[in-house]
C-alpha positions in Angstrom: 230.7 118.5 124.2 232.5 116.4 121.6 229.8 117.0 119.1 230.1 120.8 119.6 233.8 120.6 118.8 233.2 118.4 115.8 230.5 120.8 114.6 233.0 123.7 114.9 235.7 121.7 113.0 233.2 121.0 110.2 232.1 124.6 110.2 235.7 125.8 109.8 236.4 123.3 107.1 233.3 124.3 105.0 233.9 128.0 105.7 237.4 127.8 104.2 236.2 125.6 101.3 233.6 128.3 100.5 236.0 131.2 100.8 238.6 129.5 98.6 236.1 128.4 96.0 234.2 131.8 95.8 237.2 134.1 95.9 240.4 134.1 93.8 243.0 135.7 96.0 244.0 136.5 99.6 242.9 140.2 99.6 239.6 139.4 97.9 238.8 136.7 100.4 239.1 138.9 103.4 235.7 140.4 103.1 234.0 137.0 102.7 236.0 135.5 105.5 235.0 138.5 107.7 231.4 137.9 107.0 231.7 134.1 107.7 233.9 134.2 110.9 233.1 137.4 112.8 230.5 136.9 115.5 230.2 133.2 114.7 233.8 132.0 115.4 235.7 135.1 116.6 235.3 138.7 117.5 235.9 141.6 115.2 239.1 142.6 117.1 240.4 139.1 116.8 239.8 139.2 113.1 241.5 142.6 112.7 244.4 141.1 114.6 244.5 138.1 112.3 244.5 140.2 109.2 247.3 142.5 110.6 249.3 139.5 111.7 248.9 137.8 108.3 250.2 140.9 106.5 253.4 140.8 108.5 254.4 137.3 107.5 255.4 136.2 104.0 253.3 133.8 102.0 249.6 133.3 101.0 247.3 135.5 103.0 244.5 133.0 102.7 246.6 130.3 104.3 247.9 132.5 107.0 244.3 133.7 107.8 243.1 130.1 107.8 245.8 129.1 110.3 245.1 132.1 112.6 241.3 131.7 112.4 241.4 128.0 112.9 243.7 128.2 115.8 241.6 131.0 117.4 238.5 128.9 117.1 239.8 125.5 118.2 243.5 125.3 118.6 245.5 122.7 116.6 242.4 120.7 115.4 240.8 124.0 114.2 244.1 124.9 112.5 244.1 121.6 110.6 240.4 121.8 109.6 240.8 125.4 108.3 244.1 124.5 106.5 242.5 121.5 104.9 239.6 123.6 103.7 242.0 126.1 102.3 244.2 123.8 100.4 241.6 121.3 99.1 240.1 123.5 96.4 243.3 124.5 94.6 244.7 121.0 95.0 241.6 119.4 93.4 241.8 122.0 90.5 245.6 121.4 90.0 245.1 117.6 90.0 242.3 117.9 87.5 244.3 120.0 85.2 247.3 117.7 85.5 245.2 114.6 84.8 243.7 116.3 81.7 247.1 117.3 80.4 248.4 113.8 81.1 245.6 112.4 78.9 246.3 115.0 76.2 250.1 114.5 76.3 251.5 113.4 72.9 248.5 114.5 70.9 249.4 116.4 67.8 247.1 119.3 68.2 248.5 120.0 71.7 252.1 119.9 70.4 251.1 122.3 67.6 249.5 124.6 70.2 252.6 124.7 72.3 254.8 125.3 69.2 252.4 128.1 68.2 252.8 129.7 71.6 256.6 129.7 71.6 257.0 132.5 68.9 254.3 134.6 70.6 256.1 134.4 74.0 259.4 135.1 72.2 257.9 138.2 70.6 256.4 139.3 73.8 259.8 139.1 75.5 261.4 140.9 72.5 258.8 143.7 72.8 259.5 144.2 76.5 263.3 144.2 75.8 262.8 146.8 73.0 260.8 149.1 75.4 263.5 148.7 78.0 266.2 149.4 75.4 264.4 152.6 74.2 263.9 153.9 77.7 267.5 153.2 78.7 269.3 154.5 75.6 272.1 156.0 77.7 272.8 152.4 78.9 273.3 150.9 75.5 276.6 149.4 76.3 275.2 147.7 79.4 272.2 146.3 77.5 274.5 145.0 74.8 276.7 143.2 77.4 273.6 141.6 78.9 272.4 140.6 75.4 275.8 139.0 74.6 275.8 137.1 77.8 272.2 135.9 77.1 273.3 134.7 73.7 276.2 132.9 75.2 273.9 131.2 77.8 271.7 130.1 74.9 274.5 128.7 72.9 276.1 126.9 75.9 272.7 125.5 76.9 272.9 126.9 80.4 269.8 125.9 82.6 267.1 128.5 82.6 266.9 128.9 86.4 270.7 129.7 86.5 270.3 132.2 83.7 267.5 134.0 85.5 269.4 134.2 88.8 272.6 135.4 87.1 270.7 137.9 84.9 269.0 139.3 88.0 272.2 139.7 89.8 273.9 141.3 86.8 270.9 143.6 86.4 271.3 144.7 90.0 275.1 145.1 89.8 275.4 146.6 86.2 272.2 148.5 85.4 271.2 149.6 89.0 
């Protein structure tokens, strides 16, 4: 009996490893997860219920489905096996990228690469601002106020997250 439970936990783990390696997003993974889980771990009606339930809650669909499928299959141990299978691939990818960037830190070519990206990002943002300004020509005064406040934030070295929150609030209140 214990080997059957252990086999189920291993199956859940590998199923979610496969789903998260072969598909890139929650909605794309639903078809593969359906093929892997229906009739082998759960019924089709349980799967439809899981997808519906996962769409109600905020957050990653893949993680919510892993929690639901894992719990349906084997309670808390199944939930943990499915969750581990879901978070292991992106965690390994992120740790690999971080370790590569850590090794490259301070190298001249990488610094030049980042400095080369900065003007491109600035021009992209200016292009978007220009399109917004052209489409909202009747709101020129409002746009100029937001631009002046943005310049003041730049000159006063206000932290970026605070600028984004305040700009979003001002956009809701002023531009509507």
